[in-house]
N, C-alpha and C positions, 0 to 999 in steps of 0.2 A: 713106864712110858710118860708119866706126867712131867718128867724133867724136860721133855721136848716142847711143852706148852709155850714158854717164852720165845722160842725160836719160831714155831709155827704161826703164832699170832701176828708176827711182823710180816710174814709172807702173805697171810690172809688179808691184812689191812692194805698192803701195797697192791696186791693183785686185784682185789675187788674194787678199790678206789680207782685204779687205772682202767678197769673194765667200764665203769660208769663214765669216767672222764672221756675215754675214747668213743663211747656211744654218743656223748654230747658233742664231741668233735665231728662225728659223722653227721649229726643233726645240723650242725652249723655249716659244714663244708660240702656234704654230699659225697665225699670220697669214700668209695667202697672199702678201701684198705682199713679204714678205721672200724668199720662194721666187722670185718673179718678178725682183726686183732682183738676187738672187744669180746668176740665169741670165745676165742681161745683163753683170754684172761679170765673171763667169767667161769668157764668150765674148770680150769685149774684152781681158781679162787674158791669155788664152791667145795671142791674136794678138800682144800686146805681149811675151809671154815668148819667142815665136818670134823676133821682131825683136831682142830683147835678146841671145839666144844667137847669132844671126847676126852682129850688130854686135860682140859680144864676141869671136867667133872672128876677125873681121876685125882687131880691135884686137890680138889675140894675134899675128897674122901681121905687122902693120904696125909694132908697137913693138919696140924693143930691150929685152929682158928680161934683167936681171942673172942670172947663173947661180945665185946663192944664193936667188933668188926664184922660179925656174922651177917648183919643186914646189908652191909655194903657188898660183901661177897655174894650174897643171894641176889642182889640187884644186878651185879655184874653177870652172874650166871643167867638170869632171866633175859637180860639185854642181849647177851651173846646168842642165846637160843632163838630169840626173835630175829636177830640179824641173820643168823644162819638160814632160818626158814624163809625169810624175806628174799635172800639171794637165791635160794632154791626156787621160790616162786618166780623170781625174775628170770631164771634159766628156763623154767617151763614156759613162761610167757614168751620168751624169745623164740623158743622152738615152735610153739603154736603160731605165733605171729609171723614167723618166717615161712612156715608151711602155707599159711593163708595169705601171704603177701600183704600183711597189714603194717609192716614196719615203715612203709612209705605212705600210709593212709592216716586219716584222722585218729584212728584207734591207737596209733603209736603213742599218744600222750599217756595212755594208761600204763604202757610199758615204762615210759620215762618216769612217771609218778612212782611206780613200784621201786625203780632204781634209786630215786632220791630218798624215799623212806628207808630203804635198806641201808644206804650210806649213813643216814642220820643215826640209825641204831648201831651201825658198825663203829662210828666215831664215839658214840655214847659209851659203848662197851670198852673201847680203848681208854677213854678218860677215866672210867670207873676202875679199870685194871691198873692204870697208872697211880691212882689214889691208893689202891690197896698196897701196891709195892712201895711207892716212894713216901707215902705218909704213914702207913701202918706196918710196913716191913713184912707183909704176907709173903711167905715163900722164900724169905731172905734168911740166910744162915746167920744166926745171932751169936754163935760161939766166938770167943776171942781167937784171932788168928795171929800167927807168928809175924813179927814185924818184917817188912821186906828188907833184904840185904842187898847191898851194891854187888852187882855181878863181878866176878873175879876169875882170872885165868890161873891163878895160883892155887896150888893144892896143899 
């Protein structure tokens, strides 16, 4: 299942970033549609973040990691776990704040603070993941591939 990690992380980043962005748009405009959209994005994004962390952990166990890259991989893993739990906390806050009608009261700033912190960890995780792949080739097939040939209709 770890092969799905590169696919899942992109959905996770997009959904959770959009959730926080639409929450901020609600804060600025007061349009309830933004609040509703954000709730759906957050819910699906949290599920994706759990899948991303699980598949990332599987990848960590399945792949051979060079010793000089292990600390980067471990930092990425820790950051991803913190981001996941931050967004889960944001989802719980959203549920509780909605039930108590606090999303329009001064307490709402705690919710938005958790959202900003969660996005910071999300982006940090993405940056570390990019360094792992693009600078160190973690998870990239290193075997020589056959050169590409020009497509032809002749047999």
